[in-house]
N, C-alpha and C positions, 0 to 999 in steps of 0.2 A: 884724140882720146878724151880730152876734157869735156867735150860737148855731150858725150853720152855716159861718161863715168858717173858724174854727179847725179843726174836724174835717176840712174839705176839704183845708186846707193840710197837716195832719198826715198824712192818707192819702197825699198826693202825696209828702211827705217820706219816708215809709216805703217807698213804691214805688221812689223814686229811689235809695235806699241799699241795697236788698236785692240788687242786682246789681252785678257789676263789681269786687267786692273782690278785691284781688290779694295774693298772698303776696310778701313782700320777696325780691328777688333776691340781696341782700347775704348773704354766707356768712362763717362763722367770726368773727362779731362778738362781742367780749367782753361778758359780762354785767356790768352795773353793780348791785351790791347796794344795797338801799335799805330804809328802814323807813317805815311809814305811821303818822303820829301818831294815837294812839287817841282817840276821842271829841273830835275837834278842834273842831267847830262846836257852839256852845252857844246854842240858840235859846230865846227865852222860852216859857213854857207856852202851848200852843195855837197856836203858829206853826210852820209846816213848810215845808221846801223841796219844790218839785215837781221837774221835770226841771231839772237844773243845766246850763244852756246855756253860761254864760260865767263866768270868774273872772279878776280882775285885782287887783294890789296897788298901793298908792301909796307915796310916799317915806317915810311914817311906819310902814310895815309893816301898815297896815290893808288888808283885802281886801274886794272887792265881788263879790257873786254875783248874776247875772241869771238868773231862774228862771221857767219856765212852770209855772203851777199853775192853780187856778180863775181866777186873773188873773195876767198877767205882772207881776213885781215885781222891784225892785232893792234888795238888802240890803247894809249895811255892817257889818263885824265888825272888832274890834281884833286886835292881834297874837296874843292868846291864844285867839281864836275866839269871844270874847264879843260878842253882838249890840250894835250901836251905834245904828242907825237904819234906817229905810226912806226911800228917795229916790224922788221922782217919782210917788208913789201917785196913781192915777186920772188921770194926764195922757193927752192925746189920742194920744201916740205909742207907748203900750204896748199891744200886742195879742198878739204871738207872738215871744218873746225869741229872739235868736240869739247875740249876743256883747257883751262889755263890755271896754273897755280904759281905761287911765289914762295920760295924756300926761305929758311931763316937768314940766309946771306943776301936776300933780295934778288937772287937770280929768278928769271921768269921762265917757266916751263910750259910748253903747249903740247897737247896731245891731238894729233891730226888723224881722224878716222879714215880719210881718203887716201893718205899716203902710207899708212901703217907706221908712223914715226912719232917718237917722243923727242922734242927738241928743247935744249937748254940754252937760253940767252943769258949772258951776264947783265948786270944792271945798266951797262952802256948800250945794250942791244946787240951785242956780237954773239954769234953762235959759238958755243964752247963744248957742246956734247950733242951727239945724235944717237938715239937708241932705235933699233929697227932697221928696216930696209924698204925703200919705196919700190913697188913692183916695176920692173922694166917695161917701157912702153911696148916693146915687141911682144910681151906676154899677154896683151889685151887688157880688158877691164878687170878691176879688182873684184867686182861683184857680178855674178851671173845668176840667171833665173831659169831653171832651178839651180841652187848652189851646188858646187862640186862636192863629192864625198869628203867627209872630214879626214884631214891628214894629221899625223902626229904633231903636236905642238912643238915648235923648235925653240931653243934657248934664246936666240937673238932676233927672231922674226915674229912680228905680231900679226894678228888678224882683226883689223878694225878695233884698235885699242880705245879706251874710254877715259882713263884718269891716271894720275900719278901722285905719289906722296913720299915722305921721307921719315925715318926714325931719328932719334937724337944723335946717332952715330953717323948719319949721312947715308945710310943704306937707302936704296931707291925701290919703291913698290909701284908696279904698273898693273892696272886692271885691263885685261886683254879680252874684250867683252863680246863682240858680235859674231866673230867666226870661231875663235877659241872661247872657252868658258873657264878662265883661270885668273889668278893673281900671281905675278912673278916678282921675285926679290933679286935685286942686284946690289953689289957693293957700291961704294961711292965713286968708283972708277968705271962702273958699268959692267962688272964681271958677274955672270949668272951665279946665284947661290941656291935658290929653291923656288918651288912653285906649289900652289894649292889649286885643285881643280885640274882640268885637262882640256883637250880640244872638244870633248863631248859634253853636251849639256846634261845635267842631272839634277834631281831634287832631293837626294839624300843629304844629311848633314855633311858639310864639307865640300859637296858638289855645288856647282853654280849653273845658272841659266841666265845669261846676259848680266855679268857683273858690270854695272853701269857707272859706278863711282866708288871712291875709297877715301879714307882719311886715317891718319896714324896719330896715336896719343903720345904723351910724354914717356910712357913706359914701353913704347914700341909696339903696342897692340894695333891691329889693323882692322878697321871697320869697313865692311864691303856692302854696298847697295846691290843686293842680289835681286835685280828688278823683276825678271820674269818668274821668279819663285816667290814674289810678294813677301820679302823679308830682308832683314839685315843679318849678316853673319860676322862674328868677331873671331879673329885669329890672333894667336900670339906672335911674337917677333920671328919665330921660325915657321910661320904659316901653318901651325897646328890649330885646329878648331877649338875654341873656348866655349862659345855659346851662340844662341840664335835669338834674335828679337823678331817675332812674327806677328805682332799686334799693331803695327804702325802702317798697315796698308802696303802699297807698292813703293818701296824705297827707290827713288830715282837718283838721288844724290845725297851725299853725306858730308858733314863738316864737323871738325872738332876745334873748339876755341883753344887758344894757346895756354890759358891758365893765368895765375897759379891754380885756380879751381877751373878744371876743364869741363865744358859742356858739349853735348853731342846734339847735332841738328840733322834732321832728315825730312825730305819732302815727299809726301804722297801726292805727286803731281797729277793733275788731270791730263789724260793722254792726248797725244797729237790728234788733231781733227775734232776734239771735243765730241765724241760719239754720244748718242742719246743716253741720258741718265748719268753721264759721268760727272756732271757738276753737282749732283746730289750727294756723292760719296767720295769725292776727291778734291784736291786743291790745297789742303792744309799742310803746314809745316809743324813738326814736333820739336820741342826743346826737351832734352833728356839729360839725366845723369849718365855717366859712362857705364854704370851697372844696369842700365835699361829702364830705370825709374823715369816715368814721364812727368815732367814738371808742368807742361802746358802745351797748348797748340795755338797757332795763329794763321790767319789767312783763309781764303776761299777762292774757288774758281770764278773768274770774271774777266771782262775785257777792259774795264776802266782802271786807272791807277788806284792802287790800294788793294785790288784783287790780282789774281795771278792767272796767266795764260801759259801753262806748261813750264813750271820752274825746272830748268835743266841743270842749273848749278847755283851754288851760293857761297858767299864768303862770310865767316863769322869770327874774324880776327878780334873784333870787339863783340862780345856776345849780346850786347844791347843795341848794336847797329849792324843789321844784316843786309848784305847786298844780294839781290836775286837777279839772275839772268833768265829771261823768258824767251822761248822759241817763237810763239805765235803772235805775240804783241810787239816783237822786234824792239825790246827795251830792256833796260836795267833799272831796277828800283832800289833806293836806299830806304830801309825800314828802321824806325826808331821804336824799340820795344819798351813797354811799360810793365810795372809789376802785374803778375797774373791776377785775374778777378777770382774771387772765391778763395778757398783754402789752397795753399801751395802744396798740394799732395796729389799725385797722379797714380796711375796704374803701373804695376811692375810688368815688365816685358817677360814673355815666356822664355824659359831657359831651355 
């Protein structure tokens, strides 16, 4: 099953991202200068990153990379980029990596698109919670072409989920993005509480079309990268829609810094395959206030370090040190932001 499951999913992922990429509507946005730390990751001889799908840091400054290679793998590095360990090698939940996050207690969570699972590791690397259910091998491949008719979304079963986050009370939020088009809320013990969206894609406010990432602020508001709708949607803690930011291009991933003053980051990533013209209007990352005011932007599409090749996820624990995980360059970069050039005033996002 493994030999044909991953290529099918990969093909569908490419097909779903080749269309609908939008140029950002925001204008006159200040540029934020930055440096990319050279030769940052130091892997042991014979060990390589594949597609860097997720990156996250813990309270000690260590960072974790969730990567698609010959096998899906989760690596830990120290503050200097030195390899520390591999976590979860060979476990049943690793098939097709999508994201990694670290919660306030330094637990490491991964979202695996291929197994439909969200897995919580404690800081020692032991599995302590599993949300979702891996399809049984006898049921055949997860993805088919054409896909089967949409089935009602279930409380505890995902359809190629994409990201995870938490509010201050420990409630868990999961973006269930490729088959379903929703965000689900669970309590800290994994009990279903609520959802926004449904199994069907939609473009009306509150509906979603490939929710590809999410983040939660200190008030419990949920910021969702509604990728195929070329926007970000903001929900309250009960998953009721608050507002929409639609001037930032195609939101692939979203990150909220811890505070005390919280910032919002989102990437208008150049799409997989770099189709003609995409480098002219994609590739930048926006730094914003939580109310949607754009402070500035940084980065551009490109293959060399300092530029970006499909930013799939980022970490903003320190809002002046941003980690970006890139699909097509098989790398993670650490970026050091400098004060924005020009006036520190940006455009307000549409409400």
